[in-house]
C-alpha positions as CSV (number, residue, x, y, z in Angstrom):
1,M,57.8,-82.5,-53.2
2,D,56.1,-83.3,-56.6
3,K,57.6,-82.3,-59.9
4,L,55.2,-79.4,-60.6
5,T,55.9,-77.9,-57.2
6,A,59.6,-78.2,-57.7
7,A,59.4,-76.7,-61.2
8,V,57.4,-73.7,-59.8
9,I,59.9,-73.2,-57.0
10,A,62.8,-73.4,-59.5
11,I,61.3,-70.7,-61.8
12,L,60.4,-68.5,-58.8
13,A,64.0,-68.9,-57.5
14,L,65.5,-67.9,-60.9
15,G,63.0,-64.9,-61.0
16,F,64.1,-63.9,-57.5
17,L,67.8,-63.9,-58.5
18,I,67.0,-61.8,-61.6
19,L,64.8,-59.4,-59.4
20,I,67.6,-58.7,-56.9
21,H,70.1,-58.2,-59.7
22,E,68.0,-55.6,-61.4
23,W,67.0,-54.1,-58.0
24,G,70.7,-53.5,-57.3
25,H,71.0,-51.4,-60.5
26,L,67.8,-49.5,-59.6
27,W,68.7,-48.8,-56.0
28,V,72.2,-47.4,-56.7
29,A,70.9,-45.4,-59.7
30,L,68.3,-43.7,-57.6
31,R,70.9,-43.0,-54.9
32,A,73.2,-41.6,-57.6
33,K,70.5,-39.2,-58.7
34,M,70.1,-40.8,-62.1
35,T,66.9,-40.9,-64.1
36,V,65.4,-44.4,-64.1
37,Q,62.9,-44.8,-67.0
38,E,62.0,-48.5,-66.7
39,F,62.5,-51.5,-64.4
40,S,61.6,-54.7,-66.2
41,I,61.7,-58.4,-65.3
42,G,61.9,-60.4,-68.5
43,F,62.2,-59.6,-72.2
44,G,59.8,-59.4,-75.1
45,P,56.2,-58.1,-75.1
46,P,55.0,-56.7,-71.8
47,L,52.4,-58.6,-69.8
48,L,51.9,-56.2,-66.9
49,R,52.9,-52.6,-66.5
50,W,52.6,-50.0,-63.8
51,Q,53.8,-46.4,-63.7
52,S,54.9,-45.1,-60.3
53,R,54.5,-41.5,-59.1
54,S,58.2,-41.0,-59.6
55,G,57.8,-41.7,-63.3
56,I,59.5,-45.2,-63.3
57,L,57.7,-47.7,-65.5
58,Y,57.6,-51.2,-63.9
59,T,57.0,-54.1,-66.4
60,L,56.7,-57.8,-66.4
61,R,57.5,-59.3,-69.8
62,L,56.8,-62.6,-71.5
63,I,60.3,-64.2,-71.4
64,L,61.1,-64.2,-67.7
65,F,64.7,-65.4,-67.9
66,G,66.3,-62.0,-67.7
67,G,65.6,-58.3,-67.0
68,F,66.9,-54.8,-67.5
69,V,66.8,-51.3,-66.0
70,R,66.6,-48.4,-68.4
71,I,68.6,-45.4,-67.1
72,K,68.6,-42.2,-69.1
73,E,72.2,-41.2,-68.5
74,I,73.6,-44.6,-69.3
75,E,71.5,-45.0,-72.5
76,E,72.7,-41.6,-73.7
77,D,76.3,-42.7,-73.3
78,L,75.8,-45.0,-76.3
79,L,73.0,-43.3,-78.3
80,Q,73.7,-39.6,-78.0
81,P,76.8,-38.0,-79.7
82,A,79.5,-37.1,-77.2
83,E,79.7,-33.4,-76.4
84,S,83.5,-33.6,-76.1
85,P,86.1,-36.1,-77.3
86,W,87.7,-35.9,-73.8
87,A,86.9,-38.2,-71.0
88,R,84.1,-37.3,-68.5
89,P,85.0,-36.3,-65.0
90,G,86.1,-39.2,-62.7
91,R,83.0,-38.6,-60.5
92,D,80.6,-39.3,-63.4
93,L,82.5,-42.4,-64.4
94,L,82.5,-43.7,-60.8
95,R,78.7,-43.1,-60.5
96,R,78.1,-45.2,-63.7
97,A,80.5,-47.9,-62.5
98,A,78.7,-48.2,-59.2
99,V,75.3,-48.5,-60.8
100,I,76.5,-51.2,-63.3
101,A,78.4,-53.2,-60.6
102,A,75.5,-53.1,-58.2
103,G,73.6,-55.9,-60.0
104,P,76.4,-58.6,-59.8
105,A,77.2,-57.4,-56.3
106,M,73.6,-58.2,-55.2
107,N,73.9,-61.7,-56.6
108,I,77.2,-62.2,-54.9
109,V,75.7,-61.1,-51.5
110,A,72.7,-63.4,-52.1
111,A,75.1,-66.3,-52.9
112,I,77.1,-65.8,-49.7
113,I,74.0,-65.6,-47.6
114,L,72.5,-68.8,-49.1
115,F,75.9,-70.6,-48.8
116,F,76.2,-69.6,-45.2
117,V,72.7,-70.7,-44.3
118,Y,73.4,-74.1,-45.9
119,S,76.8,-74.3,-44.3
120,L,75.6,-73.4,-40.8
121,W,73.0,-76.2,-41.1
122,A,75.4,-78.8,-42.4
123,A,78.2,-77.8,-40.0
124,G,76.1,-79.0,-37.1
125,L,75.3,-82.4,-38.5
126,R,77.0,-85.7,-39.1
127,S,76.0,-88.4,-41.5
128,T,74.6,-91.8,-40.6
129,T,74.2,-94.9,-42.7
130,E,70.4,-94.7,-42.5
131,I,68.7,-93.9,-45.8
132,A,66.8,-90.6,-45.7
133,A,65.4,-90.4,-49.3
134,V,65.3,-92.6,-52.4
135,S,65.1,-91.1,-55.8
136,E,62.1,-92.0,-57.9
137,G,63.0,-94.6,-60.6
138,S,66.5,-95.0,-59.3
139,P,68.4,-98.4,-58.9
140,A,67.8,-98.1,-55.1
141,E,64.0,-97.9,-55.6
142,K,64.1,-100.8,-58.1
143,A,66.0,-102.9,-55.7
144,G,63.5,-102.3,-52.9
145,L,65.4,-99.8,-50.7
146,Q,63.2,-97.6,-48.6
147,P,63.7,-94.5,-46.4
148,G,64.6,-95.6,-42.9
149,D,66.6,-98.6,-44.1
150,E,70.0,-98.8,-42.3
151,I,73.0,-100.1,-44.3
152,L,75.0,-102.5,-42.1
153,A,77.5,-103.8,-44.7
154,I,78.3,-103.3,-48.3
155,G,79.9,-106.1,-50.4
156,Y,81.9,-108.1,-48.0
157,L,83.2,-105.2,-46.1
158,N,82.5,-104.8,-42.4
159,R,83.2,-101.1,-42.4
160,T,80.0,-99.2,-43.1
161,D,80.6,-95.5,-42.7
162,R,79.1,-93.2,-45.4
163,P,82.3,-92.4,-47.3
164,T,83.1,-96.1,-47.7
165,I,79.6,-96.8,-48.9
166,L,79.8,-94.0,-51.5
167,R,83.3,-95.0,-52.7
168,Y,82.2,-98.6,-53.1
169,I,79.1,-97.7,-55.1
170,S,81.0,-95.2,-57.2
171,S,83.6,-97.8,-58.2
172,H,80.9,-100.3,-59.3
173,P,79.0,-98.7,-62.2
174,G,76.7,-101.1,-63.9
175,R,77.7,-104.0,-61.5
176,P,75.6,-105.5,-58.7
177,V,76.3,-104.1,-55.2
178,R,75.4,-106.4,-52.3
179,L,73.9,-104.4,-49.4
180,R,73.0,-105.9,-46.0
181,I,70.4,-103.6,-44.4
182,R,68.2,-103.5,-41.3
183,R,64.5,-102.6,-41.7
184,N,62.3,-102.6,-38.6
185,G,64.6,-104.9,-36.8
186,T,64.9,-107.4,-39.6
187,H,68.1,-108.0,-41.6
188,L,67.7,-108.1,-45.3
189,V,70.0,-108.3,-48.4
190,V,69.3,-106.2,-51.5
191,T,71.4,-105.9,-54.6
192,P,71.0,-102.6,-56.6
193,I,72.9,-102.1,-59.8
194,P,74.3,-98.6,-59.8
195,N,73.6,-96.4,-62.8
196,R,76.6,-95.7,-65.1
197,K,77.4,-92.0,-64.9
198,V,80.1,-90.3,-66.9
199,E,82.2,-87.3,-65.9
200,Y,84.6,-85.6,-68.4
201,Y,87.7,-83.7,-67.2
202,P,90.6,-82.0,-69.1
203,V,94.1,-83.6,-69.1
204,R,97.2,-81.6,-70.2
205,K,99.7,-84.4,-70.1
206,V,100.6,-85.6,-73.6
207,R,100.1,-89.4,-74.1
208,P,103.3,-91.3,-74.8
209,G,103.9,-92.4,-78.4
210,L,102.1,-89.5,-80.1
211,T,103.9,-87.8,-82.9
212,G,103.3,-85.1,-85.5
213,W,100.1,-83.0,-85.4
214,Q,98.4,-85.3,-82.8
215,K,101.2,-84.5,-80.3
216,W,101.0,-80.8,-81.0
217,R,97.2,-80.8,-80.7
218,E,97.4,-82.3,-77.2
219,I,100.2,-79.8,-76.3
220,L,98.1,-76.9,-77.3
221,F,94.6,-78.0,-76.4
222,G,95.0,-81.0,-74.1
223,R,92.4,-83.7,-74.3
224,I,89.2,-84.8,-72.5
225,E,89.2,-88.0,-70.5
226,M,86.2,-89.9,-69.3
227,H,85.6,-91.1,-65.8
228,E,82.8,-93.6,-65.2
229,F,81.2,-93.9,-61.8
230,G,78.1,-95.4,-60.2
231,L,75.1,-93.9,-58.4
232,I,72.1,-95.7,-56.8
233,G,70.0,-92.6,-55.9
234,V,69.9,-92.3,-52.1
235,T,70.7,-89.7,-49.5
236,F,71.6,-90.5,-45.9
237,K,70.0,-89.2,-42.8
238,M,71.9,-86.5,-40.9
239,E,71.9,-86.2,-37.1
240,P,73.0,-83.4,-34.8
241,I,76.5,-83.4,-33.5
242,P,76.1,-83.6,-29.7
243,A,77.6,-80.8,-27.5
244,Q,79.1,-78.9,-30.4
245,P,80.2,-75.4,-29.4
246,L,78.6,-72.6,-31.4
247,S,82.0,-71.0,-32.1
248,E,83.2,-74.3,-33.7
249,R,80.1,-74.5,-35.8
250,L,80.5,-70.9,-37.0
251,V,84.2,-71.6,-38.0
252,I,83.2,-74.7,-39.9
253,A,80.3,-72.9,-41.6
254,L,82.6,-70.1,-42.7
255,G,85.1,-72.5,-44.2
256,M,82.3,-74.4,-46.0
257,T,80.9,-71.1,-47.4
258,L,84.3,-70.2,-48.9
259,D,84.6,-73.7,-50.3
260,N,81.2,-73.3,-52.0
261,L,82.3,-70.0,-53.5
262,W,85.4,-71.7,-54.9
263,V,83.2,-74.5,-56.3
264,G,81.0,-71.9,-58.0
265,W,84.1,-70.1,-59.4
266,Q,85.6,-73.3,-60.8
267,A,82.3,-74.3,-62.4
268,V,81.7,-71.0,-64.2
269,T,85.3,-70.4,-65.3
270,A,86.0,-74.0,-66.4
271,P,85.0,-73.5,-70.1
272,F,87.3,-70.5,-70.3
273,R,90.2,-72.2,-68.6
274,E,89.6,-75.4,-70.6
275,P,87.6,-74.6,-73.8
276,L,87.0,-78.4,-74.3
277,L,84.7,-78.2,-71.3
278,F,82.4,-75.7,-73.0
279,A,80.1,-78.6,-73.9
280,K,79.1,-78.7,-70.2
281,A,77.7,-75.1,-70.3
282,A,74.1,-75.0,-69.2
283,G,71.3,-72.4,-69.3
284,P,68.0,-71.8,-67.4
285,I,66.2,-74.8,-69.0
286,R,68.9,-77.2,-67.8
287,M,69.1,-75.6,-64.4
288,T,65.3,-75.9,-63.9
289,Y,65.4,-79.5,-65.0
290,E,68.2,-80.3,-62.6
291,F,66.4,-78.6,-59.7
292,V,63.3,-80.7,-60.4
293,A,65.3,-84.0,-61.0
294,Y,67.2,-83.6,-57.7
295,R,64.4,-82.4,-55.5
296,W,64.6,-85.6,-53.5
297,L,68.0,-84.4,-52.1
298,G,66.1,-82.1,-49.7
299,F,65.4,-78.4,-49.2
300,M,68.8,-77.4,-47.8
301,D,70.7,-78.9,-50.8
302,Q,68.4,-76.9,-53.1
303,I,69.3,-73.8,-51.1
304,R,72.9,-74.5,-51.9
305,F,72.0,-75.1,-55.6
306,I,70.3,-71.7,-55.8
307,G,73.4,-70.1,-54.2
308,I,75.6,-71.6,-56.9
309,I,73.2,-70.2,-59.6
310,S,73.3,-66.8,-58.0
311,F,77.1,-66.7,-57.9
312,A,77.3,-68.0,-61.5
313,L,74.9,-65.2,-62.6
314,A,77.1,-62.6,-61.0
315,L,80.3,-64.0,-62.5
316,I,78.8,-64.3,-66.0
317,N,77.6,-60.7,-65.9
318,L,81.1,-59.6,-64.9
319,F,82.7,-61.1,-68.0
320,P,84.3,-58.4,-70.1
321,I,81.7,-58.7,-72.9
322,P,80.3,-55.3,-74.0
323,V,76.6,-56.1,-73.8
324,L,77.1,-57.4,-70.2
325,D,77.8,-55.5,-67.0
326,G,81.5,-56.4,-67.1
327,G,81.8,-55.1,-70.6
328,R,80.3,-51.7,-69.6
329,L,82.8,-51.5,-66.7
330,L,85.7,-52.3,-69.0
331,F,84.8,-49.4,-71.3
332,L,84.4,-47.0,-68.4
333,F,87.9,-48.1,-67.2
334,M,89.3,-47.7,-70.7
335,E,87.9,-44.1,-70.8
336,F,89.3,-43.3,-67.4
337,V,92.8,-44.6,-68.5
338,A,92.8,-43.1,-72.0
339,R,91.2,-39.9,-70.9
340,R,89.2,-39.9,-74.1
341,R,85.7,-40.9,-75.1
342,I,85.5,-44.3,-76.9
343,Q,81.8,-44.1,-77.7
344,K,82.0,-45.4,-81.3
345,L,84.2,-48.4,-80.3
346,E,81.8,-49.3,-77.5
347,L,78.7,-49.0,-79.7
348,S,80.2,-51.2,-82.4
349,A,81.4,-53.7,-79.9
350,T,78.0,-53.8,-78.2
351,Y,76.1,-54.5,-81.5
352,I,78.5,-57.2,-82.4
353,S,78.5,-58.9,-79.0
354,F,74.8,-58.6,-78.7
355,T,74.4,-60.6,-81.9
356,L,76.9,-63.2,-80.8
357,L,75.3,-63.4,-77.3
358,I,71.8,-64.1,-78.8
359,L,73.3,-66.9,-80.9
360,L,75.1,-68.3,-77.8
361,I,71.8,-68.2,-75.8
362,A,70.0,-70.0,-78.6
363,F,72.7,-72.6,-78.9
364,I,72.7,-73.3,-75.1
365,A,68.9,-73.4,-75.1
366,L,68.8,-76.0,-77.9
367,K,71.5,-78.0,-76.1
368,D,69.5,-77.9,-72.8
369,I,66.3,-79.0,-74.6
370,H,68.3,-81.9,-76.2
371,Y,69.6,-82.9,-72.8
372,V,66.2,-82.8,-71.2
373,L,64.3,-84.6,-74.0
374,F,66.9,-87.2,-75.1
375,T,69.8,-87.7,-72.7
376,R,68.4,-86.7,-69.3
377,G,71.9,-86.9,-67.8
378,Q,72.5,-90.5,-68.8
């Protein structure tokens, strides 16, 4: 897959996730007998528009990373003065909550389906030591490794299973790694030098010997430690597990699906659990770049990546920020508990959070551009 094709697929995948999110709002709103005024993919000036017989305006706008559904009743909640200071009937609140929650729910359902498809595929395979793909410009390519090469030994170890190979390469960043391979029946030795990759993770344990404000800073905020590891840029061929019962494969796939959901949860909530990790936050530009950069991993791994993005989109929209779906649900819950309208508070909070959200989006976009243009993950 070339870069242009991968970029187009990435943009279409993001557009699909946005489409099903907004379609969830639309579908439930129509079932709840609400008045849908507009269904839009993207923000900014409209590029295409179509008015349906039911009166819904469908638009495609210039900035495709986003979308919205204009629903008369929900817009009036904020823009029209409340007829009564008392809370609306629980049935009305429930209808609105269902419409708002439907968008993130669609992304969660899509993530589960994508994870299960990936897991069902992976559960029936076992890894070999034969190289399936080599990343363009990677240390493996520079050393002369090719798809179809079988790794027979690494360093001076006789054990050559995939986990051992990966651990050995990971523990040798920037240092030559001796690989004995078999290519078309001929034994060869190649020596790639793994790239130096850096991973940051939070540590809560206070370092011994610290005193004063430095000790209290680590008690309150922790610290970030750096872990360096090596990569050479190869994937290994997978082969079917012989005589594997379908029931066993389904059980494994279910467990892998749950594991992937947990990985998505950890990735999205990490900056909130550990604010020092906020520097790892990424937006659509970085996601598209990563999709293109790792296209060599294969189609099914890209399916898993799209699933993680879908799950992340759902979780982010459920954050209790007024301009997001989670914020709207929070104010509906507050109205239900307090039994009073809190329209003015919600309107003020929405304006403030919208401004902050625009600034955050701009910050992440600039950070993504810097990553793509200058660091490229190095």
